[in-house]
mmCIF file of the N, C-alpha and C atoms, coordinates in Angstrom:
data_MODEL
# 
_entry.id   MODEL 
# 
loop_
_atom_site.group_PDB 
_atom_site.id 
_atom_site.type_symbol 
_atom_site.label_atom_id 
_atom_site.label_alt_id 
_atom_site.label_comp_id 
_atom_site.label_asym_id 
_atom_site.label_entity_id 
_atom_site.label_seq_id 
_atom_site.pdbx_PDB_ins_code 
_atom_site.Cartn_x 
_atom_site.Cartn_y 
_atom_site.Cartn_z 
_atom_site.occupancy 
_atom_site.B_iso_or_equiv 
_atom_site.pdbx_formal_charge 
_atom_site.auth_seq_id 
_atom_site.auth_comp_id 
_atom_site.auth_asym_id 
_atom_site.auth_atom_id 
_atom_site.pdbx_PDB_model_num 
ATOM 1   N N  . MET A 1 1  ? 3.876   14.596  -19.787 1.00 0.00 ? 1  MET A N  1 
ATOM 2   C CA . MET A 1 1  ? 2.897   14.020  -20.089 1.00 0.00 ? 1  MET A CA 1 
ATOM 3   C C  . MET A 1 1  ? 3.383   12.601  -19.704 1.00 0.00 ? 1  MET A C  1 
ATOM 4   N N  . TYR A 1 2  ? 4.922   12.128  -20.727 1.00 0.00 ? 2  TYR A N  1 
ATOM 5   C CA . TYR A 1 2  ? 5.057   11.159  -20.510 1.00 0.00 ? 2  TYR A CA 1 
ATOM 6   C C  . TYR A 1 2  ? 6.504   10.556  -19.013 1.00 0.00 ? 2  TYR A C  1 
ATOM 7   N N  . LEU A 1 3  ? 7.068   11.824  -18.866 1.00 0.00 ? 3  LEU A N  1 
ATOM 8   C CA . LEU A 1 3  ? 7.490   11.493  -18.296 1.00 0.00 ? 3  LEU A CA 1 
ATOM 9   C C  . LEU A 1 3  ? 6.556   11.572  -16.396 1.00 0.00 ? 3  LEU A C  1 
ATOM 10  N N  . ARG A 1 4  ? 4.786   12.908  -16.735 1.00 0.00 ? 4  ARG A N  1 
ATOM 11  C CA . ARG A 1 4  ? 4.501   11.996  -15.423 1.00 0.00 ? 4  ARG A CA 1 
ATOM 12  C C  . ARG A 1 4  ? 4.569   10.917  -15.266 1.00 0.00 ? 4  ARG A C  1 
ATOM 13  N N  . ARG A 1 5  ? 4.180   9.995   -16.391 1.00 0.00 ? 5  ARG A N  1 
ATOM 14  C CA . ARG A 1 5  ? 3.112   8.717   -16.062 1.00 0.00 ? 5  ARG A CA 1 
ATOM 15  C C  . ARG A 1 5  ? 4.701   7.747   -15.489 1.00 0.00 ? 5  ARG A C  1 
ATOM 16  N N  . LEU A 1 6  ? 5.025   8.406   -15.539 1.00 0.00 ? 6  LEU A N  1 
ATOM 17  C CA . LEU A 1 6  ? 6.804   7.424   -15.138 1.00 0.00 ? 6  LEU A CA 1 
ATOM 18  C C  . LEU A 1 6  ? 6.332   7.760   -14.098 1.00 0.00 ? 6  LEU A C  1 
ATOM 19  N N  . TYR A 1 7  ? 5.893   8.665   -13.613 1.00 0.00 ? 7  TYR A N  1 
ATOM 20  C CA . TYR A 1 7  ? 6.645   9.035   -11.824 1.00 0.00 ? 7  TYR A CA 1 
ATOM 21  C C  . TYR A 1 7  ? 4.766   8.498   -11.348 1.00 0.00 ? 7  TYR A C  1 
ATOM 22  N N  . ASP A 1 8  ? 4.544   8.917   -11.519 1.00 0.00 ? 8  ASP A N  1 
ATOM 23  C CA . ASP A 1 8  ? 3.025   8.351   -10.918 1.00 0.00 ? 8  ASP A CA 1 
ATOM 24  C C  . ASP A 1 8  ? 2.918   6.367   -10.684 1.00 0.00 ? 8  ASP A C  1 
ATOM 25  N N  . LEU A 1 9  ? 3.846   5.369   -11.819 1.00 0.00 ? 9  LEU A N  1 
ATOM 26  C CA . LEU A 1 9  ? 3.016   4.208   -11.870 1.00 0.00 ? 9  LEU A CA 1 
ATOM 27  C C  . LEU A 1 9  ? 4.280   3.957   -10.178 1.00 0.00 ? 9  LEU A C  1 
ATOM 28  N N  . PRO A 1 10 ? 5.004   4.088   -10.082 1.00 0.00 ? 10 PRO A N  1 
ATOM 29  C CA . PRO A 1 10 ? 5.714   3.450   -8.996  1.00 0.00 ? 10 PRO A CA 1 
ATOM 30  C C  . PRO A 1 10 ? 4.622   3.893   -7.877  1.00 0.00 ? 10 PRO A C  1 
ATOM 31  N N  . VAL A 1 11 ? 4.784   5.547   -7.361  1.00 0.00 ? 11 VAL A N  1 
ATOM 32  C CA . VAL A 1 11 ? 4.576   6.081   -6.037  1.00 0.00 ? 11 VAL A CA 1 
ATOM 33  C C  . VAL A 1 11 ? 2.816   5.529   -6.409  1.00 0.00 ? 11 VAL A C  1 
ATOM 34  N N  . LEU A 1 12 ? 1.689   4.632   -7.305  1.00 0.00 ? 12 LEU A N  1 
ATOM 35  C CA . LEU A 1 12 ? 0.540   4.465   -7.027  1.00 0.00 ? 12 LEU A CA 1 
ATOM 36  C C  . LEU A 1 12 ? 1.081   2.730   -6.731  1.00 0.00 ? 12 LEU A C  1 
ATOM 37  N N  . SER A 1 13 ? 2.192   2.062   -7.678  1.00 0.00 ? 13 SER A N  1 
ATOM 38  C CA . SER A 1 13 ? 2.747   0.527   -7.159  1.00 0.00 ? 13 SER A CA 1 
ATOM 39  C C  . SER A 1 13 ? 2.995   1.019   -5.198  1.00 0.00 ? 13 SER A C  1 
ATOM 40  N N  . VAL A 1 14 ? 3.736   1.913   -4.688  1.00 0.00 ? 14 VAL A N  1 
ATOM 41  C CA . VAL A 1 14 ? 4.065   2.531   -3.647  1.00 0.00 ? 14 VAL A CA 1 
ATOM 42  C C  . VAL A 1 14 ? 2.702   2.295   -2.658  1.00 0.00 ? 14 VAL A C  1 
ATOM 43  N N  . ALA A 1 15 ? 1.924   2.905   -2.849  1.00 0.00 ? 15 ALA A N  1 
ATOM 44  C CA . ALA A 1 15 ? 0.874   3.552   -2.129  1.00 0.00 ? 15 ALA A CA 1 
ATOM 45  C C  . ALA A 1 15 ? 0.179   1.744   -1.666  1.00 0.00 ? 15 ALA A C  1 
ATOM 46  N N  . GLY A 1 16 ? 0.204   1.601   -3.119  1.00 0.00 ? 16 GLY A N  1 
ATOM 47  C CA . GLY A 1 16 ? -0.832  -0.185  -2.584  1.00 0.00 ? 16 GLY A CA 1 
ATOM 48  C C  . GLY A 1 16 ? -0.231  -0.660  -2.406  1.00 0.00 ? 16 GLY A C  1 
ATOM 49  N N  . THR A 1 17 ? 0.830   -1.171  -2.371  1.00 0.00 ? 17 THR A N  1 
ATOM 50  C CA . THR A 1 17 ? 2.084   -2.146  -1.348  1.00 0.00 ? 17 THR A CA 1 
ATOM 51  C C  . THR A 1 17 ? 1.273   -1.874  0.253   1.00 0.00 ? 17 THR A C  1 
ATOM 52  N N  . LEU A 1 18 ? 1.963   -1.021  0.243   1.00 0.00 ? 18 LEU A N  1 
ATOM 53  C CA . LEU A 1 18 ? 1.928   0.496   1.689   1.00 0.00 ? 18 LEU A CA 1 
ATOM 54  C C  . LEU A 1 18 ? 0.021   0.059   1.612   1.00 0.00 ? 18 LEU A C  1 
ATOM 55  N N  . SER A 1 19 ? -0.572  0.349   0.949   1.00 0.00 ? 19 SER A N  1 
ATOM 56  C CA . SER A 1 19 ? -1.849  0.180   2.513   1.00 0.00 ? 19 SER A CA 1 
ATOM 57  C C  . SER A 1 19 ? -2.240  -1.825  2.119   1.00 0.00 ? 19 SER A C  1 
ATOM 58  N N  . ILE A 1 20 ? -1.552  -1.837  1.183   1.00 0.00 ? 20 ILE A N  1 
ATOM 59  C CA . ILE A 1 20 ? -2.367  -3.418  1.959   1.00 0.00 ? 20 ILE A CA 1 
ATOM 60  C C  . ILE A 1 20 ? -0.874  -4.099  2.524   1.00 0.00 ? 20 ILE A C  1 
ATOM 61  N N  . THR A 1 21 ? 0.030   -3.319  3.150   1.00 0.00 ? 21 THR A N  1 
ATOM 62  C CA . THR A 1 21 ? 1.088   -3.512  4.473   1.00 0.00 ? 21 THR A CA 1 
ATOM 63  C C  . THR A 1 21 ? -0.105  -3.588  5.420   1.00 0.00 ? 21 THR A C  1 
ATOM 64  N N  . SER A 1 22 ? -0.248  -2.505  5.287   1.00 0.00 ? 22 SER A N  1 
ATOM 65  C CA . SER A 1 22 ? -0.673  -1.811  6.629   1.00 0.00 ? 22 SER A CA 1 
ATOM 66  C C  . SER A 1 22 ? -2.494  -2.936  6.620   1.00 0.00 ? 22 SER A C  1 
ATOM 67  N N  . GLU A 1 23 ? -3.171  -3.221  6.067   1.00 0.00 ? 23 GLU A N  1 
ATOM 68  C CA . GLU A 1 23 ? -4.583  -4.173  5.804   1.00 0.00 ? 23 GLU A CA 1 
ATOM 69  C C  . GLU A 1 23 ? -3.897  -5.054  6.757   1.00 0.00 ? 23 GLU A C  1 
ATOM 70  N N  . ALA A 1 24 ? -2.977  -5.717  6.102   1.00 0.00 ? 24 ALA A N  1 
ATOM 71  C CA . ALA A 1 24 ? -2.498  -7.101  6.969   1.00 0.00 ? 24 ALA A CA 1 
ATOM 72  C C  . ALA A 1 24 ? -2.352  -7.026  8.005   1.00 0.00 ? 24 ALA A C  1 
ATOM 73  N N  . LEU A 1 25 ? -1.578  -5.902  8.391   1.00 0.00 ? 25 LEU A N  1 
ATOM 74  C CA . LEU A 1 25 ? -0.739  -6.061  10.072  1.00 0.00 ? 25 LEU A CA 1 
ATOM 75  C C  . LEU A 1 25 ? -2.920  -5.962  11.127  1.00 0.00 ? 25 LEU A C  1 
ATOM 76  N N  . ALA A 1 26 ? -2.992  -4.159  10.391  1.00 0.00 ? 26 ALA A N  1 
ATOM 77  C CA . ALA A 1 26 ? -4.527  -4.320  11.581  1.00 0.00 ? 26 ALA A CA 1 
ATOM 78  C C  . ALA A 1 26 ? -5.325  -6.061  11.377  1.00 0.00 ? 26 ALA A C  1 
ATOM 79  N N  . SER A 1 27 ? -5.614  -6.819  10.645  1.00 0.00 ? 27 SER A N  1 
ATOM 80  C CA . SER A 1 27 ? -5.970  -8.110  10.337  1.00 0.00 ? 27 SER A CA 1 
ATOM 81  C C  . SER A 1 27 ? -4.863  -9.018  11.299  1.00 0.00 ? 27 SER A C  1 
ATOM 82  N N  . LEU A 1 28 ? -4.020  -9.156  11.395  1.00 0.00 ? 28 LEU A N  1 
ATOM 83  C CA . LEU A 1 28 ? -3.200  -10.074 11.968  1.00 0.00 ? 28 LEU A CA 1 
ATOM 84  C C  . LEU A 1 28 ? -3.575  -9.387  13.639  1.00 0.00 ? 28 LEU A C  1 
ATOM 85  N N  . PHE A 1 29 ? -3.118  -7.640  13.609  1.00 0.00 ? 29 PHE A N  1 
ATOM 86  C CA . PHE A 1 29 ? -3.929  -7.355  14.925  1.00 0.00 ? 29 PHE A CA 1 
ATOM 87  C C  . PHE A 1 29 ? -4.513  -7.578  15.667  1.00 0.00 ? 29 PHE A C  1 
ATOM 88  N N  . LEU A 1 30 ? -6.054  -7.281  15.153  1.00 0.00 ? 30 LEU A N  1 
ATOM 89  C CA . LEU A 1 30 ? -7.389  -7.522  15.623  1.00 0.00 ? 30 LEU A CA 1 
ATOM 90  C C  . LEU A 1 30 ? -7.502  -9.639  15.873  1.00 0.00 ? 30 LEU A C  1 
ATOM 91  N N  . ARG A 1 31 ? -6.205  -9.849  15.181  1.00 0.00 ? 31 ARG A N  1 
ATOM 92  C CA . ARG A 1 31 ? -7.091  -11.595 15.743  1.00 0.00 ? 31 ARG A CA 1 
ATOM 93  C C  . ARG A 1 31 ? -6.089  -11.827 16.356  1.00 0.00 ? 31 ARG A C  1 
ATOM 94  N N  . ILE A 1 32 ? -4.892  -10.987 17.243  1.00 0.00 ? 32 ILE A N  1 
ATOM 95  C CA . ILE A 1 32 ? -4.177  -11.014 18.342  1.00 0.00 ? 32 ILE A CA 1 
ATOM 96  C C  . ILE A 1 32 ? -5.183  -10.330 19.704  1.00 0.00 ? 32 ILE A C  1 
ATOM 97  N N  . ILE A 1 33 ? -5.336  -9.363  19.564  1.00 0.00 ? 33 ILE A N  1 
ATOM 98  C CA . ILE A 1 33 ? -6.486  -8.875  20.533  1.00 0.00 ? 33 ILE A CA 1 
ATOM 99  C C  . ILE A 1 33 ? -7.737  -8.885  19.636  1.00 0.00 ? 33 ILE A C  1 
ATOM 100 N N  . PRO A 1 34 ? -8.638  -10.125 20.243  1.00 0.00 ? 34 PRO A N  1 
ATOM 101 C CA . PRO A 1 34 ? -9.851  -10.416 19.897  1.00 0.00 ? 34 PRO A CA 1 
ATOM 102 C C  . PRO A 1 34 ? -11.023 -10.230 21.148  1.00 0.00 ? 34 PRO A C  1 
# 
């Protein structure tokens, strides 16, 4: 259980970072092409 939690933390952080960056890129793309 402890090892699984250690493994889940970086996965969640990476997924969160990817989602945030994708949202930022999407907003920039929509701003460039109105």
